[in-house]
C-alpha positions as CSV (number, residue, x, y, z in Angstrom):
1,M,48.6,19.6,11.3
2,T,47.4,18.0,8.3
3,D,45.6,14.5,7.7
4,L,49.0,12.8,6.2
5,T,51.2,14.5,8.8
6,F,49.1,13.1,11.3
7,I,49.3,9.5,10.2
8,N,52.9,9.5,9.9
9,K,53.5,9.9,13.1
10,T,50.9,8.2,14.2
11,K,53.1,5.4,12.4
12,Q,55.8,6.3,14.1
13,L,54.8,6.1,17.2
14,I,53.7,2.6,16.6
15,D,56.9,1.6,14.7
16,S,59.1,3.0,18.0
17,L,56.8,0.8,20.4
18,K,57.5,-2.3,18.1
19,S,61.3,-1.0,18.7
20,V,60.8,-1.2,22.1
21,C,59.4,-4.6,21.8
22,A,62.6,-5.7,19.9
23,N,65.1,-4.0,22.4
24,Y,63.7,-6.3,24.7
25,G,63.7,-9.8,23.1
26,L,60.0,-9.5,22.2
27,G,60.1,-8.3,18.7
28,N,57.5,-11.1,16.8
29,D,57.3,-12.8,20.1
30,G,53.3,-13.9,20.6
31,N,53.2,-11.7,23.4
32,E,54.3,-8.2,21.5
33,F,50.5,-8.4,19.7
34,K,49.4,-7.7,23.3
35,I,51.9,-5.0,23.9
36,I,51.6,-2.7,20.6
37,T,47.5,-2.5,21.4
38,Q,47.1,-2.0,25.0
39,V,50.2,0.1,24.9
40,F,48.0,1.9,22.0
41,L,45.1,1.7,23.4
42,Y,46.2,3.9,26.7
43,K,47.9,6.1,24.8
44,F,44.6,7.0,22.5
45,M,42.4,7.1,26.0
46,N,44.8,9.3,27.9
47,D,45.2,12.1,25.5
48,K,41.1,11.6,24.5
49,F,40.7,12.2,28.5
50,A,42.8,16.0,28.0
51,Y,40.9,16.8,25.2
52,E,37.9,16.2,26.7
53,A,38.7,17.4,30.0
54,K,39.7,21.0,28.4
55,T,36.4,22.1,26.7
56,I,34.7,22.2,30.6
57,E,35.0,25.2,30.7
58,Q,34.5,26.3,34.3
59,F,38.1,24.6,34.9
60,K,40.2,26.7,32.3
61,L,42.5,23.8,31.8
62,A,42.5,24.5,28.3
63,Q,44.6,27.6,29.0
64,A,47.3,26.5,31.6
65,D,50.7,26.7,31.1
66,N,51.0,23.1,33.0
67,F,47.9,20.7,32.1
68,Q,49.6,18.1,34.7
69,E,49.8,20.2,37.6
70,A,46.2,22.0,36.8
71,L,44.7,19.0,36.7
72,E,46.4,17.5,40.2
73,A,45.2,21.4,41.7
74,L,41.6,20.1,41.8
75,D,39.8,19.0,44.5
76,D,38.0,15.5,44.8
77,E,34.5,17.8,44.6
78,Q,36.5,19.7,41.8
79,Y,37.8,16.5,40.3
80,N,33.9,14.8,40.7
81,F,32.1,17.5,39.1
82,L,34.9,17.2,36.0
83,L,34.1,13.8,35.5
84,A,30.7,14.3,35.4
85,F,30.0,16.5,32.7
86,I,32.8,14.7,30.9
87,N,31.3,13.0,27.5
88,A,29.6,9.3,28.6
89,N,32.1,7.7,25.9
90,T,35.0,9.2,27.2
91,P,37.8,7.0,29.5
92,Q,37.6,8.2,33.1
93,L,41.1,9.2,34.4
94,Y,42.2,10.3,37.7
95,P,45.7,12.6,37.7
96,H,48.3,9.4,38.9
97,Q,46.4,7.6,36.0
98,T,48.1,9.6,33.2
99,I,51.4,9.3,30.8
100,T,52.3,12.5,32.1
101,Y,52.2,11.3,35.8
102,L,53.9,8.1,34.8
103,H,56.9,9.7,33.1
104,N,57.1,12.5,35.7
105,K,58.1,9.1,38.0
106,Q,60.1,7.9,36.1
107,N,63.0,7.7,38.8
108,S,60.5,5.8,41.4
109,S,62.1,2.5,42.5
110,D,59.8,-0.5,41.2
111,F,58.4,1.6,37.8
112,A,57.2,-1.7,36.6
113,K,54.5,-1.8,39.5
114,L,53.5,1.6,39.6
115,F,53.3,1.0,35.7
116,D,51.2,-2.4,35.7
117,D,48.9,-1.3,38.8
118,T,47.7,1.8,37.0
119,L,47.0,0.4,34.2
120,R,44.8,-2.0,36.2
121,E,42.9,0.5,37.6
122,I,42.1,2.2,34.8
123,S,40.2,-0.9,33.5
124,I,38.4,-1.3,36.2
125,N,37.4,1.8,36.4
126,N,36.0,2.2,33.0
127,A,34.6,-1.7,32.9
128,E,31.4,-0.5,31.9
129,I,32.4,0.8,28.8
130,Y,34.9,-0.4,27.5
131,S,35.2,-4.1,28.9
132,V,34.3,-7.0,26.1
133,K,32.0,-9.4,27.5
134,S,31.8,-13.1,27.4
135,A,28.4,-15.4,26.9
136,S,28.6,-16.0,30.3
137,G,28.1,-12.3,31.0
138,A,31.9,-12.4,32.5
139,K,33.7,-8.9,31.8
140,D,37.9,-9.2,30.3
141,K,40.8,-7.1,31.8
142,M,40.8,-4.2,29.5
143,F,45.0,-4.4,29.8
144,D,47.4,-7.5,31.0
145,E,50.2,-7.0,33.2
146,L,52.6,-5.7,30.6
147,S,55.8,-5.6,32.4
148,Q,55.4,-9.9,33.4
149,F,55.9,-10.2,29.7
150,I,59.9,-9.2,30.1
151,S,60.9,-13.2,31.3
152,D,63.9,-10.9,33.3
153,S,62.7,-8.9,36.5
154,S,66.0,-7.0,36.5
155,Q,65.0,-5.3,32.8
156,R,60.6,-4.7,33.5
157,D,61.5,-1.1,35.0
158,A,63.8,-0.4,32.2
159,F,61.2,-1.7,29.7
160,C,58.3,0.0,31.4
161,K,60.2,3.5,31.4
162,A,61.1,2.8,28.0
163,L,57.2,2.2,26.5
164,I,56.6,5.6,28.8
165,S,59.3,7.7,26.8
166,K,57.7,6.7,23.3
167,L,53.8,7.4,24.5
168,F,55.1,10.6,26.1
169,E,56.8,12.0,22.6
170,F,53.6,12.5,20.4
171,S,50.2,13.5,21.1
172,F,46.8,12.5,20.0
173,E,45.1,15.6,21.0
174,G,45.6,18.2,18.1
175,M,43.4,15.9,15.7
176,F,40.2,14.9,18.1
177,G,38.8,18.8,16.8
178,E,39.5,17.7,13.1
179,K,37.7,15.5,10.8
180,Y,39.9,13.2,9.6
181,D,39.2,10.4,8.3
182,F,42.4,8.2,8.2
183,F,41.4,5.7,11.5
184,A,41.3,3.2,8.9
185,T,44.6,3.8,7.7
186,I,46.0,3.6,11.3
187,F,44.2,0.6,12.5
188,E,45.3,-1.1,9.2
189,Y,48.8,0.2,10.4
190,L,48.9,-0.9,13.8
191,I,47.1,-4.8,13.7
192,K,48.9,-5.4,10.1
193,D,51.7,-7.4,11.8
194,Y,48.7,-9.9,13.7
195,N,45.7,-9.6,11.6
196,T,46.2,-13.2,9.7
197,D,44.3,-15.9,8.2
198,S,46.6,-18.8,9.4
199,G,45.2,-19.1,12.9
200,G,42.5,-22.5,14.1
201,K,38.9,-21.7,15.0
202,Y,37.6,-18.8,13.4
203,A,41.0,-17.1,12.0
204,E,40.4,-13.4,11.8
205,Y,40.1,-13.3,7.8
206,Y,40.8,-10.1,6.5
207,T,38.2,-8.0,4.5
208,P,39.7,-5.4,1.6
209,H,38.3,-2.4,2.3
210,A,37.3,-2.2,-1.1
211,V,34.6,-5.3,-0.5
212,A,33.9,-3.1,2.9
213,R,32.9,0.0,0.8
214,I,31.3,-1.6,-1.7
215,M,28.9,-3.5,0.6
216,A,28.2,-0.6,3.0
217,S,27.3,2.0,0.1
218,I,25.6,-1.1,-1.8
219,M,23.5,-1.3,2.2
220,V,23.2,2.5,3.1
221,N,20.8,5.0,0.6
222,D,18.6,6.1,2.8
223,K,19.4,8.2,6.2
224,P,18.6,6.1,8.8
225,K,18.3,7.1,12.8
226,G,18.6,4.7,15.8
227,V,19.4,1.8,14.3
228,K,20.9,-1.5,15.2
229,V,24.1,-3.0,13.2
230,Y,25.6,-6.4,14.0
231,D,28.3,-8.6,13.1
232,P,27.7,-12.2,14.1
233,S,31.7,-13.1,12.6
234,A,33.4,-10.0,13.1
235,G,36.9,-10.4,13.7
236,S,38.7,-6.9,13.3
237,G,35.6,-5.2,12.0
238,T,36.5,-3.8,9.2
239,L,33.0,-4.3,7.7
240,L,31.5,-2.7,11.0
241,M,33.1,0.6,10.6
242,N,32.5,0.8,6.7
243,I,28.8,0.9,7.6
244,A,28.6,2.7,11.0
245,H,31.0,5.4,8.8
246,A,28.0,5.3,6.2
247,I,25.2,5.3,8.4
248,G,26.9,7.9,11.1
249,E,28.2,6.7,14.2
250,D,25.0,8.9,16.0
251,N,23.4,7.3,14.3
252,C,23.6,3.2,14.8
253,S,24.6,0.6,17.1
254,I,26.9,-1.5,17.4
255,Y,27.0,-5.1,18.2
256,S,29.2,-8.4,17.4
257,E,30.3,-11.1,17.9
258,D,33.4,-13.7,18.1
259,I,34.8,-16.7,19.5
260,S,38.2,-15.2,19.2
261,Q,39.6,-13.1,22.1
262,K,42.3,-11.3,19.5
263,S,39.6,-10.6,17.0
264,S,37.0,-9.1,20.4
265,N,40.3,-7.0,21.1
266,M,40.8,-5.6,17.6
267,L,37.6,-4.8,17.5
268,R,37.3,-2.8,20.2
269,L,40.9,-0.4,20.2
270,N,38.7,-0.5,16.5
271,L,35.7,1.2,18.2
272,V,37.9,3.6,19.8
273,L,39.3,5.1,17.2
274,N,36.2,5.6,15.0
275,N,34.6,7.1,17.9
276,L,32.4,3.8,17.8
277,S,33.3,3.4,22.1
278,H,29.7,2.9,22.8
279,S,29.0,0.3,21.6
280,I,32.0,-2.0,23.0
281,P,29.7,-3.1,25.7
282,H,27.7,-4.8,22.5
283,I,31.3,-6.9,22.0
284,I,30.4,-10.6,22.8
285,K,33.4,-12.8,22.3
286,S,31.6,-15.9,22.0
287,N,30.5,-19.1,19.6
288,T,27.8,-17.5,17.2
289,I,26.4,-21.5,15.9
290,L,27.1,-23.2,18.9
291,E,25.8,-20.6,21.9
292,P,24.6,-16.9,20.5
293,Y,24.7,-14.3,22.9
294,Y,22.2,-12.2,20.8
295,R,20.0,-15.4,19.6
296,E,16.5,-13.7,19.9
297,D,17.9,-10.2,19.1
298,K,16.8,-8.2,16.1
299,F,19.3,-6.5,13.7
300,D,17.9,-3.9,10.7
301,Y,22.0,-4.2,9.0
302,I,24.0,-7.3,9.3
303,V,27.1,-7.7,7.6
304,S,29.3,-11.0,7.9
305,N,32.2,-12.5,6.3
306,P,32.0,-16.0,8.1
307,P,34.7,-18.6,7.5
308,F,33.9,-21.1,5.0
309,K,35.3,-23.7,5.9
310,L,36.0,-24.9,9.1
311,D,35.8,-28.7,11.6
312,F,33.1,-27.5,13.7
313,S,32.4,-31.7,14.6
314,D,33.1,-30.8,18.3
315,F,29.5,-29.8,18.6
316,S,27.6,-31.0,15.4
317,V,25.5,-32.7,17.3
318,A,24.5,-30.3,20.1
319,L,23.2,-28.3,16.7
320,D,20.5,-30.4,16.2
321,K,18.1,-29.4,19.1
322,D,14.5,-28.2,18.9
323,I,16.0,-24.6,19.7
324,N,17.8,-25.0,16.3
325,K,15.4,-26.1,13.9
326,T,14.0,-22.2,12.9
327,R,17.3,-20.5,12.8
328,F,19.0,-23.4,10.7
329,F,15.9,-24.1,8.7
330,A,18.2,-25.7,5.4
331,G,20.0,-28.0,7.7
332,I,23.1,-28.8,9.0
333,P,26.2,-29.7,6.9
334,N,27.3,-34.0,8.3
335,I,30.4,-34.5,9.5
336,P,32.9,-36.4,6.9
337,K,35.0,-39.0,7.3
338,A,37.8,-37.3,6.4
339,K,39.2,-33.6,5.8
340,K,36.9,-32.1,8.4
341,E,38.6,-29.0,8.5
342,S,36.7,-28.6,4.7
343,M,33.0,-28.5,6.6
344,S,30.9,-25.8,5.4
345,I,30.2,-23.3,8.2
346,Y,29.5,-20.2,6.3
347,L,26.4,-22.3,5.9
348,L,24.9,-21.8,9.1
349,F,26.7,-18.2,9.3
350,I,23.6,-17.6,6.3
351,Q,21.3,-19.2,8.1
352,H,21.6,-17.6,11.6
353,I,21.9,-14.3,9.6
354,M,18.0,-14.6,8.1
355,Y,17.1,-15.6,11.3
356,S,18.0,-11.9,12.5
357,L,17.3,-9.8,10.7
358,S,14.5,-7.3,11.8
359,A,11.1,-6.8,9.3
360,K,13.1,-3.9,7.6
361,G,16.6,-5.6,7.8
362,K,19.3,-5.7,5.3
363,G,22.1,-8.2,4.9
364,A,25.1,-8.6,3.4
365,I,27.2,-11.6,3.3
366,V,30.6,-13.3,1.4
367,V,30.2,-16.3,0.4
368,P,32.5,-19.0,-2.4
369,T,31.1,-18.5,-5.1
370,G,29.8,-21.5,-5.6
371,F,27.6,-21.2,-3.3
372,I,25.4,-19.0,-5.5
373,T,25.0,-22.2,-8.5
374,A,25.2,-25.3,-6.3
375,Q,22.2,-27.5,-7.5
376,S,21.6,-29.5,-4.7
377,G,21.7,-29.7,-0.8
378,I,21.7,-26.9,2.4
379,E,23.1,-24.4,-0.6
380,R,19.6,-25.3,-3.0
381,K,17.6,-25.0,-0.1
382,I,19.1,-21.5,1.4
383,R,18.1,-20.3,-1.7
384,E,14.8,-21.4,-2.6
385,A,14.1,-19.6,1.2
386,M,16.2,-16.6,0.0
387,V,13.6,-16.4,-3.5
388,E,10.4,-17.7,-1.6
389,R,10.5,-15.4,1.2
390,K,11.6,-12.3,-1.1
391,L,14.5,-11.5,0.9
392,L,17.1,-11.6,-2.1
393,R,17.9,-7.3,-3.3
394,G,20.6,-8.9,-5.0
395,V,24.6,-9.9,-5.9
396,V,27.7,-9.5,-7.2
397,S,30.3,-11.7,-7.9
398,M,33.7,-10.3,-7.3
399,P,37.2,-10.8,-9.3
400,S,39.3,-13.9,-8.6
401,N,42.3,-13.2,-5.9
402,I,40.2,-10.0,-4.4
403,F,41.0,-11.1,-1.6
404,A,45.0,-11.9,-0.9
405,S,45.0,-14.9,1.4
406,T,42.6,-17.2,-0.3
407,G,42.3,-18.5,-4.1
408,T,38.7,-18.7,-3.4
409,N,35.8,-16.7,-6.2
410,V,33.5,-15.0,-3.8
411,S,30.5,-13.7,-4.3
412,V,28.3,-10.7,-2.0
413,L,24.9,-11.6,-1.1
414,F,21.9,-8.6,-0.9
415,L,19.2,-9.1,1.2
416,D,16.7,-7.0,2.2
417,N,13.1,-7.8,4.2
418,R,11.6,-5.5,1.6
419,A,13.0,-6.6,-1.4
420,D,11.9,-5.6,-4.7
421,A,11.2,-9.0,-5.9
422,E,10.6,-8.4,-9.6
423,H,14.0,-6.4,-10.0
424,I,16.7,-8.6,-8.4
425,V,20.3,-7.1,-9.0
426,L,23.0,-9.6,-10.9
427,V,26.6,-8.4,-11.2
428,D,29.7,-10.1,-12.4
429,A,32.2,-8.1,-11.9
430,S,34.4,-11.0,-12.3
431,K,36.3,-9.2,-15.0
432,L,36.9,-5.8,-13.3
433,G,40.1,-4.8,-11.4
434,D,44.0,-4.9,-11.6
435,T,46.2,-8.1,-10.5
436,I,48.9,-6.3,-7.9
437,K,51.7,-8.4,-6.0
438,E,51.4,-8.7,-2.5
439,G,53.8,-10.2,-0.7
440,K,53.8,-13.9,-2.0
441,N,50.0,-13.6,-3.2
442,Q,48.2,-12.3,-6.0
443,R,45.4,-10.2,-5.1
444,T,42.8,-7.6,-7.4
445,V,42.6,-4.6,-6.7
446,L,39.2,-2.6,-7.8
447,S,39.7,1.0,-8.7
448,P,37.1,3.9,-7.6
449,L,35.2,3.9,-11.1
450,E,35.0,-0.1,-11.1
451,E,33.8,0.2,-7.2
452,Q,31.4,3.2,-8.6
453,R,29.8,0.6,-11.2
454,I,29.3,-2.1,-9.2
455,I,27.5,0.4,-6.7
456,D,25.4,1.9,-9.2
457,A,24.3,-1.1,-10.9
458,M,23.3,-2.5,-7.6
459,N,21.3,0.7,-6.4
460,Q,20.0,2.1,-10.3
461,K,19.0,-1.8,-10.7
462,V,20.9,-1.1,-14.2
463,A,21.3,-4.2,-16.8
464,E,24.2,-4.0,-18.6
465,D,25.4,-6.2,-20.7
466,N,28.1,-8.9,-19.8
467,F,28.1,-7.6,-16.7
468,S,24.6,-7.0,-14.9
469,V,21.3,-8.1,-15.2
470,V,17.7,-7.4,-13.6
471,V,15.4,-10.8,-12.9
472,S,12.3,-11.5,-11.4
473,V,11.4,-14.2,-8.6
474,E,10.3,-15.5,-11.6
475,E,13.0,-15.8,-14.1
476,I,15.1,-16.6,-11.3
477,K,12.6,-19.6,-10.5
478,A,13.0,-20.5,-14.2
479,R,16.2,-21.0,-14.3
480,N,16.8,-23.5,-11.0
481,Y,17.1,-20.8,-8.7
482,S,20.7,-19.5,-10.3
483,F,22.1,-16.3,-8.4
484,S,24.5,-16.3,-11.6
485,A,24.5,-13.4,-13.4
486,G,26.0,-15.2,-16.6
487,Q,23.1,-17.3,-16.7
488,Y,20.9,-14.7,-17.5
489,F,22.7,-12.9,-20.1
490,E,21.9,-13.0,-23.2
491,V,23.8,-15.0,-25.8
492,K,24.4,-12.3,-29.0
493,I,24.9,-13.4,-32.5
494,D,26.6,-10.7,-35.4
495,Y,25.0,-11.2,-38.5
496,V,26.6,-10.1,-41.5
497,D,24.4,-9.6,-45.3
498,I,26.6,-11.2,-47.7
499,T,25.9,-11.3,-51.6
500,A,25.4,-15.1,-53.4
501,V,28.5,-14.5,-55.1
502,E,30.8,-13.7,-51.9
503,F,28.6,-17.1,-50.2
504,K,29.7,-19.1,-53.0
505,E,33.3,-17.7,-52.6
506,K,33.3,-18.5,-49.4
507,M,32.1,-22.0,-49.0
508,E,34.6,-22.6,-51.9
509,G,37.1,-21.1,-49.8
510,F,36.1,-24.0,-47.1
511,E,35.6,-26.8,-49.1
512,N,39.3,-26.2,-50.4
513,G,40.8,-26.3,-47.1
514,L,38.5,-29.2,-45.9
515,S,40.1,-31.0,-49.4
516,A,43.9,-30.5,-48.3
517,L,43.3,-31.2,-44.5
518,F,41.8,-34.6,-45.8
519,D,44.8,-35.0,-48.5
520,E,47.5,-34.5,-45.8
521,G,46.0,-37.0,-43.0
522,N,45.7,-39.8,-46.0
523,A,49.2,-39.0,-46.3
524,L,50.2,-39.3,-42.9
525,D,48.4,-42.4,-42.6
526,V,50.5,-44.5,-45.5
527,E,53.7,-42.9,-44.2
528,I,52.9,-44.3,-41.0
529,Q,51.7,-47.7,-41.8
530,K,54.7,-47.6,-44.2
531,Q,56.9,-46.8,-40.8
532,L,55.1,-49.7,-38.7
533,K,56.2,-52.4,-41.8
534,G,59.7,-52.0,-41.2
535,L,60.1,-52.6,-37.6
536,R,61.8,-55.9,-36.5
537,Y,61.7,-57.7,-33.7
538,G,65.7,-57.6,-31.7
């Protein structure tokens, strides 16, 4: 099966699951997201277990004519052996928990209860590696009782049977042995109707893949091993997936925090799809700013696209404590009398990230472009600290509308605790890209060559007219700590050699032109005065 064929078949599965929801009155319902993502996760776990079980040669499950029957034929000792030797990051299922088993039991009474009970058991058995924790340490349940979302109890059996029938028709197993790179596409398609920025607090901002790729390619230009990667505002995990792929899934552990349960569930599924299940225990649902779970942890790579504006007035006062003095060294934004929703919470995330970097740590943060030139307040204090600590590696100012969901111009700050203070790279990519229509919004799309141009400028420290500049800490101090590339570009004037005769002719032309304009102006003045004298009252 080719890469494209598999993508299309997986999309068909997702569409068929949505169709089932629609047929039972749950299309665009608030619970549809839970049903689609949880059923998809169950399907993936089921097929991953089957694939891994077949790699244990002793039981010859791969050669069995009927895998389900061969699985059920194992005695307790054999089955425990099988589970013990299966990959540690693989979900552990029992024969009565597989999709095939449920498919074979569709004629039994009270099928909805069997379906819900099965998912509950799987959740409990796999809680150690698949559950998302809250800041208190409590673990979430992986699966809801999905049948209960059908208000008409008489339809619940039929609804669950319809879901199982769709899951039974297709298998992921064929692709586990391949090195397909389509998971970002699958995940994006799976959540496209549910991942929006229209929510309330900590809305799930979606980072374009171009921005994520650029950030990862600039941050990872060596071959690190055993590193810790962190996102304090993880959302659905686009930034984390890109940097994990750049580092290598086996060479890093992912850590994340986000206050949104919805985002945490999306991130869990993203980790499963991207062979990063070992990092699921590090997903924390918490308020990073108020109660950071990883307060004293230090990380080698930190990526973040934090919410820019958010009303955090209800816990702002609680932040002003001694424990936060070092973390929020530049200060906490004041609570405005009006428009509290415009409070600049991203300034707290920047400070939190600076505090959380390890001695060799690197960071990349999406910020509103206004941050890089603000001449006062917390913004200025943060920039000064980045320069004085020799933490700033560079800045890329992105094209407008690179995010379809916001008109705010954005830049990406690149931090490095081992930055070269004499060669800081500032890139103005604002003129790159093509504008496309995306729904009701306009979005700017970068070509692969443009992405690479930005990456090369940063990694190779390349100065290019009106695009990039390489400056020192002292030069930045002399420009009032501005991080805007445009303020460092050399102003060039083109000189053209002309003879004395040519100069005289040009000057005479200018004089004649001005005289004609003056004459025209005088004539207009006379006409206006004549018109005014002709005006009469009444």
